[in-house]
C-alpha positions as CSV (number, residue, x, y, z in Angstrom):
1,M,228.8,213.4,4.2
2,P,226.1,212.3,1.7
3,I,228.7,210.2,0.0
4,I,229.5,208.4,3.3
5,G,225.7,208.0,3.9
6,N,225.2,206.3,0.6
7,R,228.1,204.0,0.9
8,F,227.0,202.7,4.1
9,G,223.2,202.7,3.4
10,W,223.2,199.0,3.1
11,L,224.2,198.9,6.8
12,K,221.1,200.9,7.7
13,S,218.6,199.1,5.4
14,G,219.9,195.6,5.9
15,L,218.5,193.5,8.8
16,F,221.3,190.8,8.6
17,W,224.2,193.3,8.7
18,R,222.6,195.3,11.6
19,T,222.1,192.1,13.5
20,F,225.5,190.7,12.8
21,F,227.2,194.1,13.7
22,L,225.3,194.5,16.9
23,L,226.1,190.8,18.0
24,A,229.7,191.2,16.9
25,F,230.3,194.5,18.9
26,L,228.5,193.0,22.1
27,I,230.4,189.7,21.6
28,T,233.9,191.7,21.1
29,A,232.9,194.1,24.1
30,S,232.1,191.2,26.3
31,I,235.4,189.2,25.5
32,L,237.4,192.6,26.0
33,A,235.7,193.0,29.4
34,W,236.2,189.5,30.6
35,V,239.8,189.4,29.6
36,T,240.3,192.7,31.2
37,S,238.7,191.9,34.5
38,F,240.2,188.3,34.6
39,R,243.8,190.0,34.3
40,I,243.0,192.5,36.9
41,V,241.5,190.2,39.2
42,E,244.1,187.4,39.0
43,R,247.3,189.7,39.0
44,T,247.6,189.8,42.7
45,P,247.1,186.0,43.2
46,R,249.4,185.1,40.5
47,A,252.2,187.6,41.5
48,Q,251.9,186.1,45.2
49,Q,251.8,182.8,43.6
50,M,254.8,183.4,41.8
51,A,256.6,185.1,44.6
52,A,256.0,181.9,46.8
53,Q,257.6,179.8,44.0
54,V,260.6,182.2,43.7
55,I,261.0,182.2,47.6
56,S,260.8,178.6,47.8
57,I,263.6,177.9,44.8
58,V,265.8,180.4,46.5
59,T,265.5,179.1,50.1
60,I,265.7,175.3,49.0
61,T,268.7,176.4,46.7
62,R,270.7,178.3,49.4
63,A,270.0,175.6,52.0
64,A,271.3,172.9,49.5
65,L,274.4,174.9,48.7
66,T,275.0,175.4,52.5
67,H,274.8,172.0,53.7
68,S,276.5,170.3,50.8
69,A,279.9,169.3,51.1
70,P,282.2,171.7,49.1
71,E,283.6,168.8,46.6
72,L,279.8,168.0,45.8
73,R,278.7,171.5,45.1
74,R,279.7,171.6,41.4
75,E,277.6,168.4,40.8
76,L,274.8,169.9,42.6
77,L,274.9,173.2,40.7
78,F,274.8,170.9,37.5
79,D,271.8,168.9,38.6
80,L,270.0,172.0,39.3
81,A,270.9,173.6,35.8
82,S,270.0,170.5,33.8
83,N,267.1,169.0,35.8
84,E,265.4,172.0,37.3
85,G,266.3,174.9,35.0
86,I,268.0,176.7,38.1
87,R,271.4,178.4,37.4
88,I,273.7,179.9,40.0
89,Y,276.2,182.5,39.3
90,P,278.3,184.6,41.7
91,L,277.1,188.2,41.8
92,E,280.2,190.5,40.7
93,E,280.2,194.5,41.1
94,S,281.1,194.5,37.3
95,D,278.0,192.8,36.3
96,E,276.1,194.4,33.5
97,V,272.5,194.6,34.9
98,G,269.3,195.2,33.0
99,P,266.1,196.1,34.9
100,P,263.1,193.6,35.1
101,P,259.9,194.3,33.1
102,D,258.1,197.3,34.4
103,S,254.6,196.1,35.3
104,E,252.2,195.9,38.1
105,L,252.7,192.1,38.3
106,M,256.5,192.6,38.8
107,L,256.1,195.2,41.5
108,V,253.7,192.9,43.5
109,L,256.2,190.1,43.2
110,E,259.3,192.1,44.0
111,S,257.4,193.4,47.1
112,N,256.6,189.9,48.4
113,V,260.1,188.3,47.6
114,K,261.8,191.4,49.4
115,A,259.5,191.0,52.4
116,R,260.7,187.2,52.8
117,L,264.4,187.3,51.7
118,G,265.3,190.9,52.7
119,S,265.1,194.3,51.4
120,D,268.6,194.2,49.7
121,T,267.4,191.4,47.2
122,K,268.2,192.5,43.8
123,F,266.2,191.7,40.7
124,A,267.2,191.8,36.9
125,G,265.9,190.9,33.6
126,R,269.1,190.5,32.0
127,V,272.7,190.2,33.3
128,N,275.9,190.4,31.1
129,D,273.5,190.1,28.1
130,V,271.8,187.0,29.4
131,A,268.2,187.3,29.5
132,G,266.0,185.4,32.3
133,F,264.5,186.1,35.7
134,W,267.6,186.9,37.9
135,V,267.1,187.3,41.8
136,S,270.0,187.7,44.1
137,F,270.5,185.8,47.6
138,K,273.3,185.6,50.0
139,I,275.4,182.8,51.7
140,D,277.4,184.1,54.6
141,D,279.1,187.2,53.0
142,D,279.0,185.9,49.6
143,E,276.3,187.1,47.2
144,Y,275.0,185.0,44.3
145,W,272.5,185.4,41.3
146,L,270.0,182.8,40.9
147,R,268.6,182.6,37.3
148,L,265.3,181.1,36.1
149,D,263.9,181.1,32.6
150,R,261.5,183.9,32.0
151,E,258.4,181.6,31.0
152,R,258.3,180.2,34.5
153,I,257.8,183.7,35.8
154,E,255.7,185.4,33.0
155,G,253.1,182.7,32.6
156,V,250.8,183.6,29.7
157,S,252.3,186.3,27.6
158,N,250.2,189.0,25.9
159,I,250.5,187.2,22.5
160,Q,249.2,184.2,23.8
161,W,246.2,186.3,25.1
162,L,245.7,187.7,21.9
163,G,245.6,184.5,20.2
164,F,243.3,183.1,22.7
165,G,241.0,186.4,22.1
166,T,241.3,186.1,18.5
167,T,240.1,182.5,18.5
168,A,237.3,183.1,20.8
169,L,236.2,186.3,18.8
170,M,236.2,184.4,15.4
171,L,234.2,181.5,16.8
172,S,231.8,184.0,18.2
173,L,231.6,185.9,15.1
174,L,230.7,182.6,13.2
175,G,228.0,182.1,15.8
176,A,226.8,185.7,15.0
177,V,226.7,185.0,11.5
178,F,224.5,181.9,12.2
179,I,222.2,183.8,14.5
180,S,221.7,186.6,12.1
181,R,221.1,184.3,9.2
182,L,218.7,182.3,11.3
183,I,216.7,185.7,12.2
184,N,216.9,187.1,8.7
185,Q,216.1,184.2,6.6
186,P,212.3,183.9,7.8
187,L,212.0,187.7,7.2
188,S,213.7,187.6,3.9
189,R,211.4,185.0,2.6
190,I,208.4,186.9,3.6
191,A,209.8,190.1,1.9
192,T,210.7,188.3,-1.3
193,A,207.1,186.7,-1.4
194,T,205.7,190.0,-0.9
195,Q,207.8,191.7,-3.7
196,A,206.5,188.9,-5.9
197,I,203.0,189.6,-5.1
198,A,203.5,193.2,-5.9
199,K,204.8,192.3,-9.3
200,G,201.6,190.1,-9.9
201,I,203.4,186.6,-9.4
202,W,201.8,184.3,-6.9
203,P,204.9,182.8,-4.9
204,E,205.3,179.5,-3.6
205,P,203.8,178.8,0.0
206,L,206.3,179.9,2.8
207,P,207.5,176.7,5.0
208,E,205.2,176.6,8.3
209,R,208.2,175.3,10.4
210,G,210.7,176.7,12.8
211,P,210.0,178.7,16.0
212,A,206.3,179.4,17.1
213,E,206.4,183.0,15.9
214,I,207.8,182.3,12.6
215,R,205.3,179.6,11.9
216,D,202.4,181.7,12.9
217,A,203.8,184.5,10.7
218,N,204.3,182.2,7.6
219,R,200.8,180.5,8.3
220,S,199.1,183.9,8.4
221,F,201.0,185.0,5.3
222,N,200.0,181.9,3.4
223,Q,196.5,182.4,4.4
224,M,196.5,186.0,3.1
225,V,198.1,184.9,-0.1
226,A,195.3,182.3,-0.5
227,D,192.7,185.0,0.0
228,L,194.1,187.3,-2.3
229,N,194.3,184.7,-4.8
230,R,190.6,183.6,-4.3
231,V,189.5,187.2,-4.5
232,E,191.3,187.6,-7.7
233,S,190.0,184.7,-9.3
234,D,186.5,185.4,-8.1
235,R,186.7,189.0,-9.4
236,A,187.8,187.6,-12.6
237,V,185.2,185.2,-12.9
238,I,182.4,188.0,-11.9
239,L,184.0,190.4,-14.7
240,A,184.1,187.6,-17.5
241,G,180.5,186.3,-16.6
242,I,179.0,189.8,-16.5
243,S,181.0,190.9,-19.6
244,H,179.9,187.7,-21.5
245,D,176.2,187.9,-20.5
246,L,176.2,191.4,-21.8
247,R,177.2,190.6,-25.3
248,T,174.0,189.0,-26.2
249,P,171.7,191.6,-25.3
250,L,174.2,194.3,-26.8
251,A,174.3,192.4,-30.1
252,R,170.4,192.3,-30.3
253,M,170.3,196.0,-29.6
254,Q,172.8,196.4,-32.5
255,L,170.6,194.4,-34.8
256,E,167.4,196.5,-33.7
257,V,169.1,199.8,-34.4
258,E,170.1,198.8,-37.8
259,M,166.7,197.4,-38.8
260,A,164.7,200.2,-37.0
261,H,163.6,203.4,-39.1
262,L,165.5,205.9,-37.2
263,P,166.9,209.3,-38.3
264,D,170.6,209.0,-39.5
265,E,171.7,211.3,-36.4
266,A,169.9,208.8,-33.9
267,R,171.2,205.9,-35.5
268,L,174.8,207.0,-35.5
269,G,174.5,208.2,-31.9
270,M,173.1,205.0,-30.7
271,Q,175.7,202.8,-32.9
272,S,178.4,205.1,-31.3
273,D,177.0,204.3,-27.7
274,L,176.8,200.4,-28.4
275,A,180.2,200.6,-29.8
276,Q,181.5,202.2,-26.8
277,M,179.8,199.7,-24.6
278,D,181.2,196.9,-26.7
279,A,184.6,198.4,-26.3
280,I,184.3,198.5,-22.4
281,I,183.1,195.0,-22.3
282,G,186.2,194.0,-24.4
283,Q,188.3,195.6,-21.8
284,F,186.5,193.8,-19.0
285,L,187.2,190.6,-20.7
286,E,190.8,191.4,-21.3
287,Y,191.3,192.4,-17.6
288,A,189.6,189.2,-16.5
289,R,191.8,186.9,-18.5
290,P,193.7,184.6,-16.4
291,S,197.4,185.3,-16.3
292,E,198.6,181.8,-16.1
293,N,202.0,180.8,-17.5
294,M,202.4,181.0,-21.3
295,H,205.1,180.0,-23.6
296,G,206.7,182.9,-25.3
297,A,208.8,183.4,-28.4
298,S,211.3,185.9,-29.8
299,V,209.3,189.0,-31.1
300,D,210.7,191.7,-33.1
301,L,209.6,194.8,-31.0
302,S,210.8,197.3,-33.7
303,A,208.7,195.9,-36.3
304,L,205.6,195.7,-34.0
305,L,206.0,199.3,-32.8
306,T,206.5,200.5,-36.5
307,D,203.2,198.9,-37.3
308,C,201.4,200.2,-34.4
309,A,202.8,203.7,-35.3
310,R,201.5,203.5,-39.0
311,E,198.1,202.2,-37.8
312,A,197.7,205.2,-35.3
313,G,199.0,207.7,-38.0
314,R,196.0,206.8,-40.1
315,Q,193.4,208.2,-37.7
316,H,192.5,211.7,-38.3
317,D,192.9,212.9,-34.9
318,V,196.5,211.8,-34.2
319,R,199.9,212.8,-35.4
320,V,202.7,210.4,-34.6
321,Q,206.4,210.8,-34.5
322,S,208.5,207.8,-34.2
323,D,212.1,207.2,-33.1
324,I,212.5,203.2,-33.2
325,A,215.8,201.7,-33.1
326,P,216.1,198.8,-35.4
327,N,216.5,195.0,-34.5
328,V,215.3,195.4,-30.9
329,N,213.8,191.8,-30.0
330,V,212.3,190.5,-26.7
331,F,211.0,187.5,-25.3
332,G,207.3,187.4,-25.0
333,H,203.9,187.2,-26.7
334,A,203.5,189.3,-29.9
335,T,199.7,189.7,-29.3
336,D,200.1,190.9,-25.8
337,L,202.9,193.2,-26.6
338,K,200.9,194.8,-29.4
339,R,198.0,195.2,-26.9
340,I,200.4,197.1,-24.6
341,V,201.3,199.6,-27.4
342,S,197.6,199.8,-28.8
343,N,196.4,200.7,-25.3
344,L,199.1,203.2,-24.6
345,I,198.4,204.9,-28.0
346,E,194.7,204.9,-27.6
347,N,195.3,206.3,-24.0
348,A,197.3,209.1,-25.6
349,R,195.0,209.7,-28.4
350,R,192.0,210.1,-25.9
351,Y,193.6,212.1,-23.0
352,G,196.8,213.6,-24.6
353,K,195.5,216.5,-26.6
354,A,196.8,219.8,-26.0
355,P,194.5,222.4,-24.7
356,N,192.4,223.9,-27.7
357,S,193.6,221.3,-30.1
358,T,191.7,218.4,-31.7
359,T,194.9,216.3,-32.6
360,A,197.0,214.3,-30.2
361,E,200.6,214.5,-30.9
362,I,202.3,211.2,-29.9
363,D,206.0,210.5,-29.7
364,I,206.9,206.8,-29.9
365,A,210.4,205.7,-29.2
366,C,212.1,202.4,-28.7
367,R,215.7,201.6,-27.8
368,Q,217.8,198.7,-26.1
369,E,219.3,199.6,-22.7
370,G,221.5,196.7,-21.5
371,N,219.4,193.8,-21.5
372,Q,216.3,195.6,-21.4
373,A,214.1,196.8,-24.3
374,V,212.8,200.4,-23.5
375,I,209.4,201.7,-25.0
376,E,208.5,205.3,-24.5
377,I,205.1,206.8,-25.5
378,T,204.8,210.5,-24.8
379,D,201.7,212.7,-25.5
380,S,201.2,216.4,-25.5
381,G,198.2,216.7,-23.0
382,P,197.9,218.4,-19.7
383,G,199.6,215.9,-17.8
384,V,198.6,214.3,-14.7
385,P,199.3,215.5,-11.0
386,E,202.4,213.8,-9.7
387,Q,200.5,212.5,-6.5
388,E,198.0,210.6,-9.0
389,L,200.7,209.1,-11.3
390,E,200.9,205.8,-9.2
391,R,197.2,205.6,-9.0
392,L,196.5,205.7,-12.8
393,L,197.7,202.0,-13.1
394,R,194.9,200.7,-10.8
395,P,192.0,199.2,-12.3
396,F,188.6,201.5,-12.8
397,T,190.7,204.5,-12.4
398,R,190.2,207.7,-14.5
399,L,191.3,211.2,-14.0
400,D,189.1,213.1,-16.3
401,T,189.4,216.4,-14.3
402,A,193.1,216.4,-15.1
403,R,193.2,214.9,-18.7
404,G,190.0,216.0,-20.5
405,Q,186.7,214.1,-20.7
406,A,186.8,210.9,-22.5
407,N,184.7,207.6,-22.4
408,G,186.2,204.5,-20.9
409,A,186.1,202.0,-18.1
410,G,189.5,203.0,-16.5
411,L,191.2,199.6,-17.3
412,G,193.5,200.4,-20.4
413,L,196.7,201.2,-18.2
414,A,195.7,198.5,-15.8
415,I,195.6,196.0,-18.5
416,V,199.0,197.3,-19.6
417,D,200.4,196.9,-16.3
418,R,199.3,193.5,-16.0
419,I,200.8,192.4,-19.2
420,V,203.9,194.0,-18.5
421,K,204.3,192.2,-15.1
422,R,203.4,189.0,-17.0
423,H,206.6,189.8,-19.1
424,R,208.5,190.4,-16.0
425,G,209.0,194.0,-17.1
426,A,208.0,197.2,-15.4
427,I,206.1,200.3,-16.1
428,K,206.8,204.0,-15.1
429,L,204.6,207.1,-15.6
430,S,206.1,210.5,-15.4
431,N,205.2,214.0,-16.5
432,K,207.1,215.5,-19.4
433,N,208.6,219.0,-19.2
434,G,206.3,221.5,-20.9
435,G,203.2,219.4,-20.5
436,G,202.3,215.7,-21.6
437,L,202.4,212.2,-20.0
438,R,205.5,209.9,-20.6
439,V,204.8,206.1,-20.3
440,R,208.0,204.4,-19.9
441,V,207.8,200.5,-20.4
442,S,210.9,198.3,-20.1
443,I,210.9,194.5,-20.8
444,P,213.8,192.0,-20.4
445,I,215.2,191.1,-23.8
446,T,215.4,187.3,-22.9
447,G,213.7,185.5,-20.2
448,A,210.5,183.6,-19.3
449,L,207.1,184.8,-19.0
450,S,205.6,184.5,-15.3
């Protein structure tokens, strides 16, 4: 059952297919109901009409043969056969007779004909291996067969009904496809635009045309996107302005600390605090940097990671192990890609120390999977609660209670997430078995920056 559920999962999730199959089912059921009702309702009137036609043909033919001169009967029979498709044969006891079709229509027809021509009237669907509609009649004491072509009696055949129904069904299904697409397309546009916003890409405005409900929905969505864009721009401007304005008094404080006659311990403490403030301001500026389209180039990701791993290994509180595949190249910005790796390594250095350890053990891996370059950076810290993993990528988020006390503004992973999305990549956080946080970044090998 799970296999069947997975196989038809698209039917449950796809609005287009759900709408199409619902319309197709309703149309098919309607056509079948209409055909069945029509055949039931028109069966008796059609049988009575056919019976009246047979009675008229038999009566007129019998009267013509009865009142015609004997020498003219042969010519009369020839005219009836060639012009009217009516053939007259003498009824013999040795005739091999096949029964007529067994249907409710034939039962009604036989009943009406016998009521007018006599209860001894015989019917056959085949006489002496000759197919047709055969009905008997008498002239004096002689008995004859009157044969009509079966098409004159049967009317519309089942194959013809099937052809009519199939044609109507195909035309109706084409209409169902058109209606389903008409309903699904505006919703699909909104879904695509929403996914683009989730990836940090601002979509083109949705067309404000069509039915009133679609116009209102698209207009509201466009207004929402414009408001979000304006809020994002205002926030970036505020962060950049505050950070820039703080740099001047911060530089003055650094100069005063250098020139002041302070004990070495106090001077080192104040310099450390000022350096920390400067780093936080740098994060503000980086996060506030606009993410407009930028021209990229091919970047040797293997060499970049190797350099970053070497630089990280020089720090006294970091031990790095690397498994970097050679010749992994991506399309992007070397500076931004290095900032991704540096931020992840710094995040692992600050928060990824094992309990009762002063050294952060960091594993750096890089490989190519299909058309994606995959970077994995893993630490040996206490990890992060599963329900908090997604929240770590939000700006100004720190989980000190879970990963140890450290200084920062909570923008490191948010900056990484923004740069990865700018490179049309994806980032995923997970806990390593045995403890530690694993950050997986995948970036297309070729492509364009957003």
